[in-house]
C-alpha positions in Angstrom: 0.0 0.0 0.0 1.5 3.4 -0.9 2.3 5.9 1.7 0.2 9.0 2.1 1.9 12.2 1.3 2.3 14.7 4.1 1.3 18.2 3.3 4.1 20.6 2.8 2.0 23.7 3.5 0.9 23.4 7.1 -1.4 26.1 8.3 -1.3 26.8 12.0 -4.5 27.9 13.6 -4.0 30.4 16.4 -6.3 30.5 19.4 -8.3 33.6 20.1 -7.0 35.4 23.1 -8.8 34.7 26.4 -10.6 37.4 28.2 -8.5 38.7 31.1 -9.7 38.0 34.6 -10.0 41.8 35.0 -12.5 41.9 32.1 -14.6 39.2 33.8 -14.5 41.0 37.1 -15.5 44.3 35.5 -18.5 42.6 33.8 -19.6 41.1 37.1 -19.1 44.3 39.0 -21.2 46.2 36.4 -24.3 44.2 36.9 -24.0 43.7 40.6 -24.6 47.4 40.9 -27.6 46.8 38.6 -29.1 44.0 40.8 -27.1 44.0 44.0 -25.0 41.1 45.4 -27.7 39.8 47.7 -30.3 39.6 44.9 -27.7 37.9 42.6 -26.8 35.3 45.2 -30.5 34.6 45.7 -31.1 34.2 42.0 -28.1 31.8 41.8 -29.3 29.8 44.8 -32.8 29.4 43.3 -31.3 28.3 39.9 -29.0 25.8 41.6 -32.0 24.4 43.5 -34.0 23.9 40.3 -30.9 22.2 38.7 -30.6 19.8 41.7 -34.4 19.2 41.6 -34.1 18.2 37.9 -31.5 15.6 38.9 -33.6 14.2 41.7 -31.4 15.8 44.4 -28.6 13.2 43.8 -25.7 14.1 46.1 -22.3 15.0 44.9 -23.1 17.6 42.3 -23.8 20.6 44.4 -20.7 22.5 43.3 -21.4 21.8 39.6 -25.0 23.0 40.1 -23.9 26.2 41.8 -21.3 27.0 39.1 -23.7 26.3 36.2 -26.4 28.4 37.9 -24.0 31.2 38.5 -23.1 31.2 34.8 -26.7 31.1 33.8 -27.7 34.0 36.1 -24.7 36.1 35.1 -25.5 35.6 31.4 -29.2 36.5 32.0 -28.2 39.6 33.9 -25.8 40.7 31.1 -28.5 40.2 28.5 -31.0 42.2 30.5 -28.5 45.1 31.0 -27.2 45.3 27.5 -29.1 47.3 24.9 -31.2 45.4 22.4 -29.5 44.5 19.1 -31.1 45.9 16.0 
């Protein structure tokens, strides 16, 4: 069986730069003034509870539920604060 030729022109894909931690902190800070830290924490706790309920409250996934709920709530708050796209 003949060998396959290796390409001579190799294109290297570069990764997009990651957002700096300071950018993430700025975005969180911007909508905590919009909602308030207590309200944000309450929304996250409620979303985490509903995620756990969907799983049947199986133990061992509390941290995952909290982090997923936090991402979900933060995304919803950012969408609510940003102006509508035209």
